[in-house]
Structure formats: C-alpha cells, structure tokens
N, C-alpha and C positions, 0 to 999 in steps of 0.2 A: 300927343298922347291924350286919350279921351279921359276927361275928368270924371272922378268917381262920385256918385250921388251919396251925400252924406246919410249914414244909416238912420238917423233921426227922421229925414224927410221921406225916407222909403216906409218906415213905420207908420208916420202920418198919412201918407198916400194910401196905403193899404187900409188904415183905420177908417179914412175918409170913403173909400169904396165899400167898407161894409157897413157904415152908417147909412149910406145911400141905397144899399141893396135891399133895404126894408121901407124904403120911402119913395114910393112911385111918383108922388108929386114933388118930391124934393124938398129941399130948405133953403133958406135965404144964407147969404154969406155970413151974416152975423150969428145966425143959429148954428151953422157948421163950425165956425170958429170957437163957439161956446161948447159944443160937444167934444171938439178935438182938444180943447183948452189950449189953443195958439192964438196969436194977434190975428186980425182980420188979413193984415198983409200976407202973412205966412200962408192962411187959407186960401187968398185969392190966387197966390202962385201956383199952389198946388193945383187948384182947379183950372187955371189957364194952362199948365202942363197936360192935364188930363183932357181938356177939352182940346187942345192942339192935337191930340192923338185920337179924337173921336169917342172917349169913353164918357164924356160928360157933356150935358148941354144945359143952356140957361133959357129958361121959359121967358119969351118977351114980354108976357102980360104980368106974371107974378114976379119975375127976376129971380125966382127959385133955380137953384142948381139940382139936376137929376141925372142918374146914370142913362146912357143911351142903349140901345139894344146890342151894342158891339160886345158888352160883357157876355150877355146871354149867348150870342153866336160863337164866341170863343169856347164857351162852355160846351155848346153842342159839337163844335168841330172837335174838342178834345174827346168827347164820349164816342163820335164817329170813327175817330182815328184809332180808339182802343176796341171798337166793335162790341162794346158792352151790350147796347140795346139789341144788337143783331143775334147775339148768343142767347140772351136773357129772356126776351120779350115774349116768344112763342110759349116757353114754360110758364111764365107769369100770366099770359093771357087765359091759359088753360086753367090755372089754378084760380083765377079770378071767377070764370064761368062756373066751376065745380063748386065753389064755397059761396058764390053770390056776394061776396065781401070785397073790401079794398086791401089789395095785395102790392106790397113793395119788395125791392131788392135793395140792399145796401152792400157796398164792396169794403173791404178793409183796406185802410190806406194808413201804413204805420200804426200808431194809436188811436186811429179814428176810423170810424164807419161813416160812409157818405152814400147817400140815397142815389140811386142811378137809374132806376126804371120802377113804373107803377102800372097798376091796372085796376080799374074799377068794375067789380062783378055786381053791385047792387044795382037791380033795376027798378025798384019801387020801395015805398016806405022810407025810413031814416036812411041817409047816406053820409057815411064818414069819408071826408076827402080833404085832408090836410095838406098844406103846400109842400112842395118837394125841397124849398130852399131851407128849410129848417135844419139845424145841427141835431144829430143824434145824441141824446142825452143818455150816456151809458148806462148810469145807474138807475134811471127811471123809466126805461122802455124795455119792452120784450126783447127787441132787436139787440139793445146793448148787453142786457142780462144774458142772453143766449151766447154771445161770444165771449163775455168775461167767464162765464162758467167753464169754458174749455182751457183757460189759462191756469197756472198755479196761482193758488190764493193770493199769496204775497204780491204776484205781478199785477193781478186784478185790483187789488187794493191800492197799489202804487199809482197806477193809471187813473183811477177815480180820485184819489186823495189829491193828486197834482191838480186837478180840475177843480176840486170842491164839490160839495153837495147842493149847491145852489141849483135853481131850475128857473127857466124862464118865464114871463109872466104867462098865465092861463094852464099853467101844469096843475095837475090835481094835487090835493092835499095828502094823498096816500104815497106819494113819492117817497121813496127811501131817503133818509135823512142822516143815518149814522153809519159808522163802520160795522158795527154790530148787526144792524138791520141788514146792510147788504151782504154780510157773511151768512145770513139766514136764507136770503133770496137766492143766493148763488148755490147754496147746498141744495134747496129745494128745487132749484132749475136742474142741477145734475140728476137728482133722483128722478125727476118729472121726464126729463129727456128734452125740454124745449122752454123757452123764456115765456114769461106770463107777466102782464101788467094790467092789474085791474084799477081804473080811474087813476092812473098814475100820469101818464102823459097828457091826457085831457079829461076832465070830469064826464062821466057818463059813457065812456069807451073802454074797451077790452081788446088786447093783442096778444097773439101768440107768435113767436118766431123760432127759427132753429137755424143752425148753420150749415153752409155746404163747403165743399173743399175744393182745392185747387186741381185735384185729379183723383182718380178712384183707387189709387194704390194705398196700402195700409200706411198710416203715418203721415198722409199729405197734410200740408198745412190749411189752416182755414182761408177761403177767399172772399166769404162775405155770408150774408143772412138773407132769409127770405121770410116774409111775415104776412100774416092775415090780421085785419082790424075791422072793427065795427062797433055798433052800439050795443051798451051793456043789456038793453032789453031783449036784445035779439040773441046775443052770444052768451047763453047760459051754461052751466056745465054740461049738460047733455049736448047741447050743439057743438061746444068745442070740442067734446070727445068725438064728435064725428069729423071734425075738421083736422084734428091732429094727423091722421093717417094720410090725408090730402096734402098737408104741408110737408109731411116726411118724404112723401114720394116726390114732391116738387123739388125738395133738397137734393134728393138722389139723382134726379134729372139733371139739375144743374151741375151736380158734381161730375155726371157723365160728360156733359157738353162742354164744360169750361175751359178744357185744354184747346178747344178749337179757336177760343179767343187769342191764345198765344200763337196758334197756327196762322191766325189771320194777319197779325201784326208784320208788316214789311221788315225783312231781315231777321226775323226770329225763327230759329231752326225749329223744325216740326217736332213735337213731342214724340218721344218712341213709345212702343208696345201698345199699352191700354188705350192711349189717346187715338193711336192709328186704327186699331180695331174697331173703334166707335164712330169713326168719323162718318160712315155711311148711315149711321142709325141716328143722328142727332135730329130731334124733333124740329 
C-alpha cells in the first residue's frame, strides 16, 4: 500500500514553492528553513524531494535553491489544456490596440480571480507593466471590486474578511482598509457599472475593470474580468470616459466567445443554442 504523505509535509512543500516563486535567485537552505519555521533537516528533505522531480535545483556557485522552469511549464500546459489564451487573446489584443494601455483577463476560480492573459497597448511614454504572477487582491483592485460587486453584499464581505484587508508590499495607500469603505466602493461600482482603482494597486496608476459571463444567456454566471490599466497622468476622467465603452465591448465579446472554451475541452459536450449560433462569428 502506498504510504500517505503527512499533511504537514504537503503544506510545507507548497509553502516552499510559494516562497521560491518570487525569488529567482533562490535562497540558502538555512534561509528557507527560517522562512518555513522548520529545522534545516526537514527543509533539506523537502528540497531533495522536489529536486528529484525536477522542480528545484541548487546553484553550484551560491548553493542557493531555486525553482526550475518545470513549474512554469506546468502552468503553461494547464492554460493550453483549457484553451484560455486561444479564446481570449484576440479580444484582449484588440482592446490593447484600441486603448493603448495595459489590458488583462482574470478568470474566476472558486473565490479567487487568477490572471490568465495580458496585452500591452502602450507604445510610447510611461508604460504600466506589472508581473502576471501576483495575486489579485480583491478589495484593492478594479478587477476584484468588479467581481465582488456582482455578489450579494454579505457574500462579498465574507470573502474579503476571510482574507483580511492587508495588502502586499508596494500597494498604494488609498487601498480599501475597512468593511465600511468596502461597502461604499462596491455600491459605487454597481452604480458606475465597472470597477475602479485609483492608486490602490500601485501608486501612480489607475485601473478600470468589468466582468464577462460564461455565456450570453440571461442569468449566466460570471466567468472572469477584463481590465485596462495605466499611469494616472494619462488616465484622467476624460480619458477613462473614452475607455469605458471599449472595455464594455470587450467584455461582451468575451461573453460571446467564452462557450468555445468549453467546446474545445476534450470530452466536454458542446454548449447548446446560443453558443452554437455564435461559433462561426468568434473573433
């Protein structure tokens, strides 16, 4: 009978991967053990297990342990299997060209949003180009607020309060910090029709976002969000008013083509009616 790995070791292994994911130069065994709050011997066993599967390597010069590219390869394989870039990238590229700003798509996974695609439309001047590997901080981003505003208020508050109002280093000082402020932001989002974050995710930046749905029928669940972001010096109120219709059109297009993602998955039955009618019209 195959032995079951203790849950504590699974948790430590996942924590180790998360620590190394933001440290391309890696860390020493001692530093990793300290980060994980485990003895060096335990950290070493975890590293050896991961190295044996090709997920971690040790630099001969520094002796630091770092992630290999195998983790990234797995991520790309997963996205390819789900056909997310195939479905979305054409719509996103056109939005980036039209807005001349940085555009992203996030997909809903349970109570989380996960970045899956991006396109840079800025060709000159200041460029906002954040890394894709960061978590979507729901209460402090236009993307998060756009989705939370579609939920019943109690459900939105439950999700955020379970995570807390802390933000990662580098987030702007204007980020929402309390339940009362979050209520106000979500009310404003519903009235406005899109999420807005002014110097919240990052100082000097503005982002707007809206949701798209799993299909075009009435009452369809939210599938994800599409957003536009750029420097505050360029995205003033007048400019944002110009971008909102472009963002809304992109969201409508994603809603139209999203059933194709389901159709492309092996073994998944083809969506009926509306999805079949639009298949030949997908951008």
